N, C-alpha and C positions, 0 to 999 in steps of 0.2 A: 635054117636061118628063123628070124619071129617074124611075126605077123606085123604088117605095117600099112597103115592107113594113110594114102597119099591124098595130101590137100585137105583130107575133111576126116573127123571123127567121128563117128558113131556114137550118137548121143546117149546110148546105153553100154558103151566100151567098159568091159569090167574084165582084167586079165584072169583066167582062170588056166593057162600052160604053167606056171609058179615059175617063170624066168627069175634067174638069178640079178638081172638088171633090164632095169628099164628105163628108157630114153622118153623125156617129154617134150619140146620144143616147138620152134619155129619152120618154116620154110627154109632158116638155111642149115638146118638138119637132113635135109633129105638126101642131098648126094653125100655129107658125113658118115651118115646110117648107112646107106646104101655099101660103103665098105666096109663101115665098122661090123656088120654084121655076117658078111664074110671072114671077117676073123677071129668071129665068136665060135666058140662052140655051138652046135646045132641044138636049137629050141633053149637056149641061155639068157637070150635077149629079143625083148619086146620093144616097137617104138610106138608112140603116138604124137605124132603132128601134124600143125596146120599155118598157113601163113599169117602171119603177123599176130601171134598167139603173143601175151605178156606175161607176166610173172603172178598176175591177179590169176589168169588161166589157168597155169600151171596147178596155183595151189589146190585150185577146184577139181583139178583132173587128179591132183595127187589125194585128193580125199576120195575119190573113186576108187582110185587103186588101192586103198586101204579097207575098201570094203572088198577085196577080193577073196578069195578063199584062202590062197596060199600068198604069202606077200614077197616081194623082192629083198634082195640083200643090199642093194645100191640103187639110186634113181639117181639119172646124170641130167642136169638142165642147163640151159645155155645163156647165158650172159650177154644179150646183141645188146649194144649201148645205143645202137641206133635208135631202140626204140624206148631210150628213156628222152628221147626229143620229143617237145609237144606236138611237130607236125605229124609223128607217128603213134604215140600213144591216144591221144586224143581225136586222131581221124575217125569220123564217121563210120569210116569203110570198115575200120580196123576193131569193132567193138561186137562183132558177130553177137548181135544180141539176143538172138531164137537160141541159138545154140547155147551160150553162156547160161541162158534160164534152166535148160534142160539139165544141164549138167549139173548146176548149183540144186535144181529142187526136186529133180523127177524119180530119186529115190523115193520120195515122200509123197503118192499119189493125191493125198488130199491138199496137202500145202502146194503144190505143183498146181494144182486146178486152181487154187484160190488164186495164186500168183499171176496164171495166166488169166484170169479173170481181171484183178486189179492192171494187169498190162494191158491185156486189150481195150480196154475202157479208161485208159489213162487216168484211172483213179490215184495211183501212185506214183507221183512224182522222181521219185528216189530210181524207178525203174528205166527211166527214160535216158535213151542213149543222147549224146552231144548233137546239137543239130547243126548242120553246116552253116547255117548261118554265124552262130556263136564261135564255131570253129575257125571259119575265116576271119575274125576279130581277131584271134590270138596273136599277141606279140611275137615275133624270131628275134632271138639274140643271138649273137657270136661274140664268145667271150662278153666285153663290157660292152658292147655297141648293139643299139637296138636296129636291126634292119628295117623293120617296119612290118606290118600284119600280115600274116600267112597268105591272104587273099593275094595281097600286092608282092610277095616274094614269090609265090608259083608265077606270077605273068613273068616275072623276069626269068626265073632259071627253077622250074618247077620239077626238073629232074636233079638237080643238084641243090633242092632244100635242105634233105636229111646231114648235110653236111655243115649247115650252118646251125648248132645246136650249143644251147650252154653246157657250162660244168654242172653235173648232177651234185644235186641237193641231198645232204645228209639225209632228209626225211623224204625223200622221194618213196610214190607209194610202191613202186616196184619193188625198194627196197626193203619194205614194209612187210611184201608178201614173200619176197623172197626169203626173211627172217620167221616168218610163220610157218614157211613148207619145209624150212629146216628143223623147226621146233617139233612141228607135227610127225614127221619121219622119226624124229630121234625118242621121240615117246613109244615107237615100237621098234626100236633099236634098227631102225634102217639108215644107211650110210646117204650122204649127198656131196655129190660131184656137181660143184657149178665153175663151169668152165667160160673164161671170156670170148664170145666169138671171134675169129679172124676180123678185122677190119679192113679197107682198100683206104689206108691213111697215106698212101703216096698219091693218091689222086683228089682226097681232102685236101689233103696240103698242097695243092697244084691249085686249087680252085679258091680257097681259102688265103691263104698264102702265108700257110705253115701255121696257122694257129688250130687248124686240125687237131695234129697230132698234141699240138699242148692240152687242147679240152680233154683230148681224149686220156692221157696222163695223170691231169689234175682229178679228172672222174673215177680214173681206176683206183687213186689213192684213197679217195673219198668213200669209195665203195668197199674195199678192204678192213676199210678202219670201221665202217658204220653196220656191217654185218655181223651178226651174232657169233661171237667165239663158243661155237659148240663142238662138242668131239668128234660127234658124227661128220662134221662138215670138212670138206677137202675143198680146195680152190685149184684152178689150172688157168694161168694167162696165156692167151694166144694170140692176143689181140695184135701185134706188127711180127706176125711169122712171116706174112707174104707182101711179094711187094703189087704193082697194078696189073701187071701180067696174068695174074691167078684168077682174078677176079673176073667173074660177069657183069658186076655192078658195086653197089657200094659194099656189098656185105653176102652175097652167094658166091660163093669159090666155084672154081672150076675144076674136073674132075681130079685132077695129078696135084692139087692143094687140097682137097677134099680127102684124100687116099691119105697126107702125109697127115692133115688133123685128125683123123681116124686113128692112125698109128699111134700119135702122141695119145687118145684118150684108150686105145686100148689097153696101153702100157701103165699106165696109171690106174684103170679099174683092175688091172691083174695086181699091182701092189696093193691097193684099197680089201680086195676081196682075198689076196692072202695076208694080212694084217687081221682081217676079220676071221682067220682059221686059227690063229694061233693061241 
């Protein structure tokens, strides 16, 4: 079984085991990877995941992977549609500011020291994460309806806020980073498997009156169209794979559902690796 860093990533994490497959993801990958690692040959897969990571974080971790002594043949990344919602990707608690500074710049000690100095004394405004005050004022939309600002929506239904999400914009920052990651890996002849993470669409539809599934379908179509058409890219859609009883919340699967998802991923991984050997 590969090495797993549960809910935190070493800032100096660099693969050295020569694993064929690397999984980089958010907390939805914990249960899935636990099953997936048991299905793969020993030492053939490693995972790096952290709660609430986004495509920008994946891009910077992949850059670290490319500094490894032996490169993988395939990188697996989840597309978690919840993270496209402003309530998620702009949340100050999901930025992991210190961690991302280390991941992005620690390979260059002089640059990293300069960046840390600028950050410490707030000299460079582009380094500052979004404040809670500004975050609270962001408008939340459900399809075409403005539901109010985040602060007010949280007061009404904080546990359900992520179900109220707009259709993904074709130029969303997550898509930019997924494309950059695919192109970066393609230059090293490394395959990429992007999979749409299963979502609790039944619960979402019950809360939103059916608009959640419509939003998901529209967003999936836009994402598939907006992703770069690269020979090293494979897509797998598992969004509507499970009903409400298979989830712990909006996106985290119970063990039985996670094992099913792992089998689907494992089958696709085997196909991709087999094609690569031909």
